[in-house]
C-alpha positions in Angstrom: 136.9 85.3 66.5 139.8 86.3 68.5 140.0 84.6 71.8 139.8 87.0 74.8 142.0 86.4 77.9 140.3 86.4 81.1 141.8 89.3 83.0 142.9 88.0 86.4 143.9 90.6 89.1 147.7 90.5 89.8 146.9 89.8 93.4 145.0 86.6 92.7 148.1 85.1 90.9 150.1 85.4 93.9 148.1 82.9 95.8 149.4 80.1 93.6 152.8 79.3 92.4 156.2 80.5 93.7 155.1 83.8 94.9 152.4 82.3 97.2 155.2 81.7 99.8 155.7 85.4 100.0 152.0 86.1 100.2 151.8 83.8 103.2 154.8 85.4 104.9 153.3 88.9 104.6 149.9 87.7 105.8 151.2 85.7 108.8 154.2 88.1 109.5 156.5 85.1 109.6 160.3 84.9 109.0 161.9 84.0 105.7 165.4 83.0 104.7 166.9 84.4 101.5 169.9 83.5 99.7 171.3 86.3 97.6 173.8 86.4 94.6 176.5 88.1 96.7 176.7 84.9 98.8 175.0 86.5 101.7 172.1 85.1 103.7 169.2 87.3 104.9 166.7 86.4 107.7 163.8 88.8 108.0 160.1 89.5 107.8 158.6 90.5 104.4 156.4 93.5 104.4 155.6 93.8 100.7 156.8 92.4 97.4 156.1 92.4 93.7 156.3 90.0 90.7 160.0 90.6 90.3 160.7 89.5 93.8 161.7 93.0 95.0 160.9 93.1 98.8 160.6 95.3 101.6 161.9 93.5 104.7 161.9 94.4 108.4 163.9 93.1 111.3 166.7 91.6 109.0 169.8 89.8 110.0 172.3 89.7 107.2 174.9 86.9 107.5 178.2 86.4 105.5 181.6 84.8 105.7 184.8 86.9 105.2 188.2 85.3 104.5 191.0 87.8 105.6 194.2 87.9 103.6 196.7 85.5 104.8 200.0 86.8 106.1 203.4 84.9 105.5 203.3 81.4 106.5 199.8 81.7 108.2 196.7 80.3 107.0 193.6 82.6 106.8 190.7 81.4 108.8 187.2 82.5 107.6 185.2 84.6 109.8 181.3 84.6 110.2 179.8 88.1 110.2 176.4 89.4 110.6 174.5 92.6 111.0 171.0 93.9 111.9 169.1 96.0 109.6 165.7 97.6 110.8 164.2 98.0 107.3 165.5 97.3 103.9 164.6 97.2 100.3 166.0 94.0 98.6 166.1 94.1 94.6 164.6 91.0 93.2 167.5 90.3 90.7 169.8 89.3 93.5 167.4 86.7 95.1 168.4 83.2 94.5 166.0 81.2 96.8 163.6 81.9 99.6 162.8 79.6 102.3 159.9 80.0 104.7 160.2 79.3 108.6 163.9 78.4 108.8 163.6 77.7 112.6 
């Protein structure tokens, strides 16, 4: 009398819920913006992902702000920095939020 759970293939579960955004981004090859725990922003195209939000990204622009040390009597002005990465693997535990089509 034990109830049997229906086996749903893992790919089908990605068409609904929070991971559906990543599924659409892979299929349409559209850009996504990702905020990371190290206070950096990533803008790129998702090529693959899994249920832990680990991602393989292409054409990535990583953006962050640096504040240099202030010298005597001078204020330190923050500097916006960015770099281009052709291909990268992003570990899912560093992802805070994923936003589609940030244009």
